N, C-alpha and C positions, 0 to 999 in steps of 0.2 A: 332289788335296788338297781338303778340305771347309772352307769358311769360312762364317761367319754374320755378317751385317751388324748394325750397332747397332740399326737400326730393327726388324728382325725379332726380335732378342733382347729388346728392350723390350716388344714385343707379346706374346711368349711369357711374359715375366715378369708382365705385366699379367693375362693369362688364367690363369696359374697362381695368382696371388693371388685372383682371383675364384672359381676352382674351389675353392681351399682354404677361403675364407670360407663359400661355400655348403655345402661338405661338413661344416663344423662343425655345421650344423643337422641333419645326418643324411640329407640329400638331395643329389642331383647336379643342378646347374643347367646350363643350356645355355651354352656358351662363346660369347663375342661374335666370336671369330675364325672366319673361313670357310676356314681352311687345310685342314681335314679334316672328313669327315662324322662326325655324332654321332647315336647312336640313343637316344631318350628311354626311360628305364626307372626304376622305383622301386628304389633300392639303398642300403643303409646304407653309410656311409663307413668304409673300412678303410685304415689307414696301413701297407700291406704294402710299398710301395716308392715312393720319390719320386725321379724322374729329375733328376740334377744337370745344370745347363747349363754348357758350356765356353766361356770367354771367351778369345780369342787376343790376346796383346799385340801392338801395332802395331810395337814397336821391334825385335823379333827378326829376325835375318837370314833370308834365304830358304832357304839350305842347312840351317842349324841347325834352322830351323823345319820344313823338310821331313823331316829324319831323325826329329826328335822327334815329328812328327805321324804318321809311319809306325808308329813303335813304340807310340804311344798309341792309334793307330787299331786295331792288331791286338788290343791288350788290351781296348779298349772294345767291339770286335766280339764277343769271347768273352763279356764280361759281359752284353752286350745279348741274346745268344742264350740265356744262362741265365735272364736276367730275363724274356724273352719267353715261354720255356717255362713258367716258374712262373706268369706272368700269364695265359697261355692256359688253364692248368688251373684257376686260380681263377675265371676268367670262365665257363668251361664249367659248373663246379659251381654258380655263381650263376645262370646262365641256364636251368638245367634246370627248376627250379620255376616259372620265369616263362614257359616255353613252353606250359604247359597252357592258360592263359586264351586264348591266341591261336588255339587250335583252334576255340573257340566264337564267334570273331569279336566279342568284347565289348570295347568301348573305354570310356574314362572318360565320354564323352558319353552312353553308353547308360544309365548308372546315376546320372547327375547329376540331382538333383531339379529344378534350374532347367530343364534340357533337357526332362525329362519334362513339367513344367508347361507349357512352351512348346508342346510337341507336342499336349498335351490341349486347350489353348486353341485351337490351330489347327483341330483336329477339331471342337470344339464350335462355333466360329465358322462353319465350313463348313456344319454341320448347321443352325445357326440361320438362316443365309442362305437355305437352301432352305425351311425351315418358315415364315419370315417372309413369304414370298410367298403363303402360303395365305390370308391375310386381305386380300390386295390384289386389286382388281377386275380388274387387267390380267392376272393369272395364272389361267388357266382349266384347266390340266391338272396332273396329279400323276403323278410317276414311280412305278414299282413299288417302288423303294428307299424312297421316302418313306412309302408305305403300310405296308411292312414295319416301318419304325421306329415307326410308331404302333401297329400291331396287336401287335407282339411286344415292346413295352416298351422302345422306344429311348430316346435321350437326352431326349426331350420328355415322359417319363412323369410329370413334375410337373404336367402339365395334366390328367391322368386323374382322373375322378371315380368314387368307389366306386359300383358298381352300373350304371355306364354301359354296360358290355359286355352286360348283360342287358336293355337298354332300346332299343327301336326307335322312332325319332321320325319321324313323317310331316311333311315340310315342304311346305306348299301355297304355291305361288309361289316355288319354289326359284331361279328365274332373275331375280327382282326385285332391286332395289338392296340390300335388307336380306337377302333369302333366300339370295343367293349367299354372303354372309359367314356367315350362320347355319349353312349346310351345312358349311363348313370348320371352324368353331369346334366343331361337334358331333363331327365326325370326329377332330379334334385331341384331344378329351377321351374318346374311346373309344366313342362311341355308334354304333349301327347306324342309318344314315340312308336314308330312302325319300323320293323326290321326286316330287311330282305336277306334271306339265307338260302344257300343251295339245298341243304338237307335239314330236315326237322327231326334228327335222331335225338336221343335222350341227352347226350353230351351237349349238343347245341342248345337245347331247351334249358338245361341247367345253367348254361353260361349267361343267360339273359334274365332280367327280373321278370316276375310273373305278370306284371301289368303291361308288358310290352306286347303289342300285336305283331305276330310273326307272319310274314308272307314268304312262301316257298317258291323258289324259282332261280333260274340262272340269268345273269345279266346279258348273256348272249342270246336269250330267247325273248324276242320282242313282245310276244303275248304275255309272258310271265311278268315282264317289266310293266307293261300296260296295266295289268291288274294291281301291281304293287303301288303305283303312284296315285291310285284312286283315293281321294280324300286328303291328300297331302298338300301342304302349303310351301314347304321347303325341302331341299334334298342335301344330304351330306354324303359324299361318295368316298368311302375309305377302303374299298375293295382293292386287292392286289393279286396278281397272278402267283400261284404257289410253285410254279416251275419256270425254268428258263426256256421252255419250248416255245417257239415262235407263235404257234397257233394259240397257245394259252395267253401269251402276252397280248396278242391282237384281240382276242375274245374279251379279256377283262379290261385292259388298259385303254383300248381304243373303241372297239365295237360296243363294249358295255357302256362307256360314257355316252356314245352316240345314241344308243337305244334308250337310255334313261332320259337324256335331254329331249329327244324327240317325243317320247311318251308323255313327259311332263308338259311340254309345250302343247301337244294335242289335247291333253286333259284341260289345260287352262282355256284353250280355244272352245272346247265343248261347253265349259261352264259359261263362257261369254255368250255363246249362242243361245243357251237357255235363258239368259237375261236379255235376249234380243239386242245384243251389241257385240263388241269385239273385246277380246281379252287385252288387259293393259300390258301383257307380255307379248302381244302379237306385233309382227313387223308390218310396216306400211309398204305396199307394193308401189314402186315408182314406175318401173318398166319391166315387162317380161317378154323375152324375145322367143316367141313360139311360132310365129308365122311371118310371112312377108309384110303383112299389114303392120306388125309391131315396129317396123323400121320407119314408119311415117313420122315426120316431124324432126328427125335427126338430120343435121346438116354437117357437111365436111368443109373445113376451112384450112387454108394454108397461110403461112406467114414466116417472117424472119425477125430476129431480135435486133439485128443491125444490117446495114447495107454495105457490102464489100464489093465495089465495082470490079476490081482486079480479079478477086477470087471467083466472082460470079461467072467469069468467062470459062472457067475450068470446072465449075460444078456440074454434076450430073442431073440436077433438078430434084424434084420430089413429087410423089404421087401417093394417093390414098383412095380407098373405096370401102363402102359399107354395103354388104349384100347378104341375102339369105340364100344359102347353098342348097343343093339337092339333098344333102344329108340332114337338113333341118337345123343348121347352125347359122347364127347371125355373126358374120365375120367382118371385123374391121382390120384391114391390112394395107401395107404399102411400104414405102421407103422414103428416106430423107437424105439426099446426098449434098444438099446445099449447106454451106457453112452458116451456122446460126439459124437454120431453118427449123420449122416444126409443122406438124399437121395435127388437126384436132377434130373431135366429133362432139357436136353440141346440140342441146335440145332445151326448149322452154318448157318448164315443168307445168303439169296440169294435175293438181292433186284433187282427190275426192272432196265434195262439198263438206265444209266444216273441219277439214284436216289441214294442219299447218305443221311445219317441221320443228317448231319450237317445243312441241310435245315429244320430240324424239331426241335421241342421244347422238346419232351419227348415221353413216351409210354402211351398207354391206353389199359387196359386189361378188357375184358368183361368175368367175371368168376362167378361161383357159387360153393357152397360146404357147409362145416360145420363150417365156420367162423374161420379158422386158419390164422395165420400170416406166411408170407413167405419172402424169400430174393431173390431179383432180382439181378443177376450178369451179368455184361457186360465185355467181353474181348475185348480190343482195342490194336491194333498194326499192324505191317505188316502182311498181310494175308499169304504171302509166307513163313514167318519165325515166327511161333507161339511161339517159345521160347522167343522172345522179347516182347511178349504181356504182358499187364498189366491188372489187374482185378480191377473192381469198383463195389460197392454194394449199394443197397438201400432196406430198409425194407418196406413191405406193409402189410396191414390188410384187411381181407375180412369179409363178413357178412354171416350169415346163409341165404341161398337162393342166388339169383343172384344179382350181383352188378357190377359197373364199377369202376376200380381203375386207377387213373391218376398218373403217375410217371414221373416228369420232369427230364431231364438230369442234371439239376443243383443240384438235391438231391443226386446224386451218389457220393460216397466218395471212394478214393483209399484204397485198402486193405493194402498196404504198405504206411505209412504216407509220405514217401519221394518221392513218385511218383507224377508226375504232374497231374493237373486236367484232367477230362475226355474230350477227343476230339471225339465228335460223328462221325466225318468223318472216324475214324479208327476202329469203332466197327465192329466186324465180328462174334461174337458168343453171344447168349443169353441163360442164364441159370436161372431156377426157382428152388430154394432149400427149402426143409422143414427140420427143426430141432426142437426137443421138447423144447429147451430152449426158454424162454420168451413168452410162450404161455399163453393166458388169458383164464380162465374158461368160457365156453360158454354153455348155456343150449340149448339142441336140441328142435326140434319142439314138442317132446313128454314130455318135461319138465324134462327129465332124463339127468344128467350131463354126458358128454362123456369123454372118455379117451383122454387126451391132447397129447398122443404119437401117436395117429392115425390121419389120415388126408384124405380128399377127395376134389379134386379140379376139377371142370367141366369147360372146356374151350369153349368159343364161338368164340372169335377172339382176335388177338393182332395187334394193329395198332400204327403208329407213328403220333403224333400230329403236325400240321403245326405251324411254327413260324410266327411272325408278329411284327410290330412296334407299332401298335395301337390296341385299344380294338374294338371289333365288336358289343358287346352286353352288355348293362348296365342294371343291375337288382337292383331295390330298394327293399330291404327286410326289416327286423326289428330286434331289439334286444330282444323284448318281454316286455320291460319296458312300463308301461302305459296301458297294456292290462289287462282286468279283470282276476283274478286268475283262475276262473272257465273255461275260454276258452283259457288261455295262452298256455297250452300244445298242444292243437289241432292246434292252429295257428302256433306255432313254428315247429311242425311236418310237416305241409304242406309247410311252407316256406323252411325248410331244404331240403325237397324232391325236390322242384323247384331249389334250389341252386345246388344240386348234379346233377340234369339233365343238367343244364347249363355248369357245369365244364366238364362233360363227352361228351359234344357235339362236342368238337374240336374247337369251336369258341373262339376267344380272348374275355375274359369276365372281367367285373368289378362288384363286388357285394358290394353294399353300405347298411350298417345296421345302420340307424339313431336311435337316442334316441327318446323319445316322441316328436311328432311334435307340434310346436307352430305357431300360426297365428300372426306373427310379422315381421317387416322389417328385411332383411338380411344384413350381413356385419357390424353388430354393435358390435359383441363380437368375441373373438378368439375361434378357434375350436381345439378339441382334436381328433386325429386319432389314433386308437388303434386296437389291435387284441387280442382276448381272452375273450370277453364278460365281460369286467370289467367296462364299463362306467356306469354312474348313472344319467346323466343330459339329458335335452331335447335339441332341436335344432329347428331353424326356418325352415319352408318349403322352403323359398327363398334360404337359405344357401344350403340345400340339392339339390335344382334345379341347383344352380350354380356349385356344385361339379359334377353333372351329365354332364353338358355342357362342363366343363373343362376337364373331363376325356375322352372325345371323341378323342382327339388328343394328349393325354399325354402318352408317352411310359411307364412311371413308373406305370401307373394304369392298365396295361394289366395283366390279370390273377392274380388279387389280390382281396381279400375279407377283409373288414375292418369295424370297428365300428366308428361312429363319433358323437360328441356331443359338447355342449358348454364347454368352459374352466371352471374348478372348482378346488378347493383346498380340498384334501382329509382330512378326520378327523384324528386327531392325533392318531397314532398307527395303522392306516389302510392304510398307504401309500403303494401302490402296485408297483408303478413305478414312474419315474420322468416324470412330465407332460411337454410335448412339445407342446406349443400352436402356432397356425398359424392364423393370422388375415386375413379373406377373403377380398379381394380388387380387383377390376377390373384392377388396375394398376400394380399388381404384380402376378406372378404365384406361389401362395402359395401351390398348390397341389403337385408339383414335390418334394420339400423338405420334405413334410409331408409323402408321400408314398414311398420315396426312401429307408427308413429304415425298411419298412414292408416286410414280407416274401411273396413269390409268391406261387401260387397253394395251398393256405390254405383253 
């Protein structure tokens, strides 16, 4: 005999009610009872058969109840067999279309957008964790998987720069504090990187990624530098002397910069010759003073700005000459004792066929002498009618001994304020003028102060500097802050000599003078860009490296020198200028607005 307790009956009724309420929505919900297993499936509700529950009265006698139960049990067994047969057929028909998805092993989680998003975030976080170590100094190796992600357009393709795959950058000083980060930033953006290191021991090799081409040599060795620049399009110079010894400072900070710039310029000239032309980075020779015949065409003129009849009686006059000496020097010398007087050396330009100065950025003069200042005058206008010509001038200063003076066309101002700006295409005459006004006292080599009304200028050559849209050579220099006082002067002297060598090379340059370097993450604080050696704060090595990389293709960075440090608030009463801060971020180009307000050729 089968009996059902009141507790079990109540539970079944409760589950039946929950099943029916859920089925009203068209779906089957999970029952709360654990009496029997249940398979989850999507199925519309059908009222094919509802099993009735039998309740047995407690007052019935045992015998009567037994006979009655036997009779009802037989009847119920037959009904249940018929019901089970119909139910099994319906379940088989409903399960047939549902068995197909199980063959491909697809569950609800596989097509759930939330699950897909979670998986994609996990993959991205894992890749980001690997790549974030590229900018850390503690990470010195890169796996092959990371290299493939960069080379083959992996998840970090947002860092890629157009044209980077066709650009090879030589990093000089790739193992320095800044150079190590520069190398990784370049590779992350798709550049081909070549590193110049002094020694290729295991520690140095482990410090650089495996895909970096390593060139071994010292910056003081011209032959080693010449081999290193082969195949390179741009140069980032991060090398610094490791000691305060004067010989090391000169070798790295000055001679090294000179060797790399010369080798890079020679390499570009060689490529141009292979193309049966001239390199776009080559200077245009206007005049080279190597013989007496090179003085032909130059004329000496004298004049005064005003006529003082009374003072003219006491003036000692003026005199000038231009001659080629026995020592092989072209010397322009003389004196001006007349009040308001001047003497000048002038020549009508004769450029090679097809060459005009509008394709160039300015002039560079290699001269020597006694350290006087001069005025460069350009006459521009129709060469057939010089009466319509307009005059433009720019002041230059020389040093005692030989030096190179760079004069950009943008620095020339019209003599008459109403005249339009200089058009280099129309320039036809070059004049170099000396006047006693605005001369600074300069001590000669013997320590005896010279007469400011006399001058001596020795010419080596005059050339035109090529123009360009992008920088070719990035030099990381320093401001002198954070250097011990006893060696600061020596360091700054060698750094300045290296900067001057780069400016006079004719290459498009960017000189970065960071404050004291800090080993901390970059992109966390705003940066100040300034000129005039007025900054007082430090800066992260990572931020300096980011500036180097961004300056490679930024036209506003060409031929500019600037200081950079963290944003700060000047002390009260010591405000020198309005602080304009720019927050470094890979998502915006902060360098262009920061450098657009700075002067060129400084």
